[in-house]
C-alpha positions as CSV (number, residue, x, y, z in Angstrom):
1,M,46.5,60.5,59.3
2,S,46.5,63.1,56.7
3,A,43.2,64.0,54.5
4,E,45.3,64.4,51.6
5,P,46.0,61.5,49.1
6,P,50.1,60.6,49.2
7,T,52.1,61.9,46.2
8,P,52.8,59.0,43.8
9,A,56.2,57.7,43.3
10,P,58.0,59.5,40.3
11,R,57.8,56.4,38.3
12,N,54.1,56.4,38.7
13,R,53.4,59.8,38.0
14,P,51.7,60.3,34.5
15,L,52.2,62.8,31.8
16,S,49.6,65.6,31.6
17,V,48.2,64.6,28.5
18,I,46.4,61.2,27.9
19,K,45.9,59.8,24.2
20,A,43.1,57.5,23.9
21,P,40.4,56.8,21.7
22,R,37.0,58.7,21.9
23,R,34.3,56.8,23.4
24,M,30.7,57.3,24.3
25,H,29.7,60.7,25.5
26,S,31.6,61.8,28.8
27,E,32.9,58.4,29.2
28,K,36.4,58.3,31.0
29,P,39.0,56.8,28.9
30,K,40.2,53.4,30.6
31,E,43.6,54.9,30.7
32,V,42.6,57.2,33.3
33,S,41.1,54.4,35.9
34,R,44.6,52.4,35.0
35,L,46.9,55.5,35.7
36,I,45.0,56.0,38.9
37,E,45.1,52.5,40.1
38,R,48.7,52.5,39.5
39,M,49.4,56.0,41.2
40,Y,47.5,54.7,44.4
41,P,47.4,51.1,44.6
42,R,46.6,51.2,48.4
43,L,44.0,53.5,48.7
44,P,40.2,53.1,47.9
45,R,38.6,54.4,44.5
46,L,35.7,55.8,43.9
47,E,34.3,57.0,40.3
48,L,31.3,59.4,40.2
49,F,29.2,58.9,37.4
50,Q,30.0,55.8,36.6
51,R,28.8,53.7,33.5
52,K,29.4,50.4,34.6
53,P,31.0,48.5,37.5
54,R,34.6,47.9,37.9
55,K,36.4,45.8,40.2
56,G,38.2,47.4,43.1
57,W,36.3,50.7,42.6
58,M,33.2,52.1,44.4
59,G,30.7,54.1,42.3
60,G,27.3,55.4,41.3
61,G,25.4,56.6,38.5
62,N,22.2,56.4,36.6
63,E,23.7,54.2,34.0
64,V,25.7,51.8,36.0
65,G,24.3,48.5,35.8
66,P,23.9,45.9,38.8
67,P,26.9,44.3,40.3
68,A,27.2,40.5,38.4
69,G,24.6,38.1,40.0
70,S,22.6,40.7,41.2
71,R,18.8,41.0,40.2
72,A,19.1,44.7,41.2
73,R,18.1,46.9,38.4
74,G,20.2,50.1,37.2
75,G,21.1,53.0,39.0
76,S,22.7,50.9,41.5
77,R,25.9,51.7,43.8
78,T,29.0,49.4,43.4
79,A,31.3,48.7,46.5
80,L,34.8,47.3,47.1
């Protein structure tokens, strides 16, 4: 098994510039996660410095809230 992610199919390769509305300081545009999900539909996904839990993504950061239905406080990790 290769440590390198597979090259996305040509139809799933994004342009090099992303046009998206400005968001909070350092917040990633939603379009970025959609592109990654389209390019790598079968691979696990990880977001560093995550602000909000996202279904199908692992991540963590000091601003991420707890998973839905949890009694945990912010700063938690979310999993697939």
